[in-house]
C-alpha positions in Angstrom: -45.4 110.3 165.0 -44.9 108.2 162.0 -41.8 109.3 160.1 -41.8 108.4 156.2 -38.2 107.5 155.6 -39.1 107.1 151.8 -40.7 110.6 151.4 -37.7 112.3 150.0 -34.6 111.1 148.2 -31.9 113.7 147.9 -30.5 114.7 144.4 -27.4 113.3 142.9 -24.4 113.8 145.1 -20.7 113.2 144.6 -19.3 111.3 147.7 -15.9 109.8 148.8 -15.5 106.1 147.9 -16.9 103.6 150.2 -17.0 99.8 149.6 -20.0 99.6 151.7 -22.7 100.8 149.2 -25.8 102.4 150.7 -29.2 102.6 149.0 -31.0 105.0 151.2 -29.4 108.3 150.6 -30.5 109.1 146.9 -28.3 108.7 143.8 -24.5 108.8 144.8 -21.5 109.1 142.5 -18.0 108.0 143.7 -14.6 107.5 142.1 -11.9 105.0 143.0 -8.8 103.3 141.6 -8.3 99.7 142.5 -5.5 99.0 144.9 -5.4 95.2 145.0 -6.4 95.4 148.6 -9.4 94.6 150.9 -10.9 98.0 149.8 -11.6 96.6 146.4 -14.3 94.3 148.0 -17.7 96.1 147.5 -21.1 94.9 149.1 -24.4 96.4 150.1 -24.8 98.2 153.3 -26.5 96.1 156.0 -30.1 97.0 157.0 -30.3 99.1 160.1 -33.1 100.6 162.0 -34.4 103.8 160.3 -31.9 103.1 157.4 -33.5 100.6 155.2 -32.7 100.3 151.4 -35.0 102.3 149.1 -36.4 100.4 146.2 -35.2 101.9 142.9 -32.1 103.7 144.3 -29.1 103.7 142.0 -25.5 104.2 143.0 -22.9 105.1 140.2 -19.2 104.1 140.9 -16.4 105.1 138.5 -13.8 102.6 139.0 -10.3 103.0 137.5 -8.3 99.9 136.4 -4.8 99.4 137.9 -3.5 97.0 135.3 -4.0 93.8 137.2 -7.0 93.6 139.6 -10.8 93.4 139.4 -13.4 94.4 141.9 -15.0 91.9 144.2 -18.7 92.6 144.0 -20.1 90.6 146.9 -24.0 90.4 147.3 -24.6 91.7 143.8 -26.1 89.9 140.7 -24.9 91.0 137.3 -27.5 92.3 135.0 -28.0 90.6 131.6 -26.5 93.7 129.7 -23.5 94.1 132.0 -20.2 94.5 130.1 -16.9 93.0 131.4 -14.5 94.9 133.7 -11.6 96.5 131.9 -8.4 96.0 134.3 -6.2 98.2 132.1 -4.2 100.8 133.8 -6.3 104.0 133.9 -9.2 102.3 132.1 -12.6 103.7 133.2 -15.4 101.5 134.3 -18.8 102.9 135.1 -20.6 100.5 137.4 -24.2 101.3 138.2 -25.6 99.5 141.3 -29.3 99.0 141.8 -31.6 97.9 144.6 -35.0 96.7 143.0 -36.9 95.9 146.3 -35.8 92.4 146.3 -32.1 92.0 145.0 -29.0 94.0 144.5 -27.8 94.3 141.0 -24.7 95.8 139.0 -24.2 96.7 135.6 -20.8 97.6 134.2 -21.8 100.2 131.5 -18.5 100.9 130.0 -14.7 99.9 130.3 -13.0 102.6 128.3 -9.3 102.3 127.8 -7.0 105.3 128.0 -6.4 107.0 124.5 -3.4 105.8 122.5 -0.3 108.0 123.1 1.1 110.1 120.4 4.7 109.4 119.5 7.1 111.7 117.6 10.6 111.4 116.7 12.6 114.8 117.7 16.0 113.4 116.6 17.0 112.5 120.1 14.8 109.5 120.4 11.0 109.2 120.6 8.9 111.5 122.9 5.5 110.1 124.0 2.5 112.5 125.1 -0.8 111.2 125.9 -3.6 112.6 128.3 -6.3 110.8 130.2 -9.4 112.7 131.6 -12.4 111.8 133.8 -15.4 111.1 131.4 -17.4 113.9 133.4 -17.3 115.9 136.6 -20.2 117.3 138.6 -20.1 121.1 139.6 -22.4 123.4 141.4 -23.0 127.0 140.2 -21.9 129.3 143.2 -22.2 132.8 144.0 -18.9 134.5 143.6 -18.8 138.2 144.7 -22.4 138.5 143.4 -21.9 136.7 140.2 -23.2 133.2 139.5 -20.1 131.3 138.4 -18.8 127.6 138.0 -15.1 127.4 137.0 -14.0 124.4 135.4 -10.2 123.8 135.3 -8.0 121.3 133.4 -6.7 120.2 136.7 -10.2 118.9 137.9 -10.5 116.9 134.7 -7.1 115.2 134.6 -6.4 111.7 135.6 -3.0 111.2 134.2 -0.5 112.8 131.7 2.2 110.5 130.2 5.1 112.6 128.8 8.7 111.6 128.1 9.7 114.9 126.5 11.5 117.8 128.3 9.7 120.9 127.0 7.1 122.6 129.2 3.5 121.7 128.7 0.6 123.9 128.0 -2.9 122.8 128.9 -6.0 123.7 126.6 -9.8 123.6 127.4 -13.1 124.9 126.0 -16.7 123.7 125.4 -16.9 121.3 122.6 -17.9 123.1 119.3 -17.5 126.5 120.8 -16.1 128.8 118.0 -14.0 130.6 120.6 -10.5 129.8 121.0 -9.2 127.4 123.5 -8.3 128.9 127.0 -4.7 127.9 127.7 -2.1 128.0 130.4 1.0 126.2 131.5 -0.6 125.6 134.9 -3.6 123.2 134.7 -5.2 125.0 137.6 -5.1 128.2 135.5 -6.5 126.8 132.2 -10.2 127.0 132.9 -13.5 127.8 131.4 -16.3 129.7 133.3 -19.9 128.8 133.1 -23.0 130.5 134.5 -26.7 130.0 134.9 -27.2 129.8 131.3 -25.1 126.7 131.1 -27.1 124.4 133.7 -27.0 120.8 132.7 -24.5 118.6 130.7 -21.9 120.5 128.8 -19.4 118.8 126.5 -15.8 119.8 127.0 -12.7 119.4 124.9 -9.1 119.2 126.5 -5.7 118.6 125.0 -2.1 119.2 126.0 1.0 120.3 124.0 4.7 121.0 124.5 4.7 123.3 121.3 6.0 120.4 119.1 4.0 117.5 120.2 0.3 117.7 120.7 -1.9 115.1 122.5 -5.2 113.9 120.9 -8.3 116.0 121.8 -10.1 114.3 124.7 -13.8 114.7 124.8 -15.3 114.7 128.3 -18.2 116.8 130.0 -19.3 118.8 133.1 -22.7 118.4 134.7 -23.6 122.0 136.1 -26.1 122.0 138.9 -27.8 124.8 140.9 -27.8 123.0 144.3 -28.0 126.2 146.4 -30.6 128.1 144.3 -28.0 130.7 143.1 -29.7 130.9 139.8 -33.1 131.6 141.0 
């Protein structure tokens, strides 16, 4: 029996980082912070029996700068519209890898620095507060006690908070432009927003942090809500 290995390509999936990039499992998304070690070396997976690269397959890696290193992309050619890699600490670099049937290519789509910190003098010296989030996360709508639900917490979006003050922090989250007040909590796991089947697709999100005196800039990010399990049918 002839097996058609090209017949179905799975939908977008979030995976753990792997420096060996595979082009036969559909569109993959992974995140990784550079370490200055051998795991920063990325290259296409070797062709194996029944696991050949599928032309047109794309892989998206979200690579965070560590302040000094750049990734080594062996076996890939840069496209003409590829941006440079931003090595800044916490800088977000979205790298799209593509197999076109002949060659392997990469495009650095953005190199976004962390937002500038807010500094305020409280009389006892300057306190600094800044927050860095992921540009987006992918979440499935799941059946929770018979109710379709996707709960996005501030914790899931946070990359880093730089704070030199001493007061407790409060975390705020809501869909961008939503007239409702921000949901807030002193625990980033309990500061959340609930979504349902009416919200499938890309939803813009606004997040900020405050100690009651000092407030970080509002950070705009997003969540991609998917119905992978047919919960909304």
